[in-house]
C-alpha positions, -999 to 999 in steps of 0.1 A, spaced: 1 0 -2 10 35 -9 -1 70 5 -2 107 -3 21 120 24 1 158 13 -37 147 14 -35 113 28 -51 95 -1 -48 56 -3 -34 39 -35 -23 2 -43 8 -7 -54 21 4 -83 12 38 -86 39 64 -82 21 95 -76 -10 113 -59 -34 114 -90 -51 138 -67 -22 164 -57 10 151 -78 31 144 -45 53 115 -46 33 88 -28 52 68 5 52 32 17 28 20 39 -4 34 51 -14 63 64 -20 66 103 -34 95 118 -21 101 153 -49 117 178 -48 138 203 -72 151 230 -80 178 207 -93 154 178 -118 140 202 -149 159 198 -181 157 228 -216 156 216 -238 175 240 -277 172 242 -291 199 231 -333 191 228 -353 163 226 -383 160 205 -416 141 205 -409 130 166 -378 132 145 -397 156 118 -393 183 148 -357 170 153 -352 173 119 -362 210 112 -342 225 140 -310 203 127 -316 218 91 -319 254 107 -285 245 125 -264 231 100 -276 259 74 -258 278 100 -224 256 103 -236 239 131 -229 197 130 -256 180 142 -266 143 150 -300 127 156 -307 99 182 -336 79 189 -368 66 173 -376 75 139 -414 76 135 -418 106 119 -451 118 134 -443 104 171 -475 78 175 -457 48 175 -468 37 212 -434 36 237 -410 53 212 -379 70 226 -381 102 217 -357 122 191 -325 138 207 -306 165 189 -270 163 197 -242 188 188 -204 190 195 -197 205 228 -180 236 208 -210 246 192 -235 241 223 -241 279 234 -244 291 195 -264 264 187 -289 270 218 -289 305 210 -305 296 173 -327 274 189 -342 302 212 -344 324 190 -364 301 161 -390 295 193 -388 330 204 -409 342 172 -437 320 180 -467 321 194 -476 294 217 -518 282 214 -525 316 198 -539 324 163 -536 359 146 -568 371 124 -558 389 94 -581 416 75 -582 411 41 
């Protein structure tokens, strides 16, 4: 096996140059040493009764550059008896920004009230 020391692409025997960046290949396999800086912790942002609600907030956050992950049942309308709620997780370093976006999203929504519009 060979690998590119520049872009870490791996190649089978017989290749001499990286097809992506043109760098001379090195023998062996690329192994990345992980440090404590590479370890990223996921934290719970919010829990939702259905995956549809979790997906909505996931899209909002990812549009704003925050990586997310949904964990839990995937019943789209939340009717499955005994289904676990969906949890939306974010990286620990993004949690404050994610909370601000999440709260701002719901701040403008009236709870249990309807607004009538005159035509």
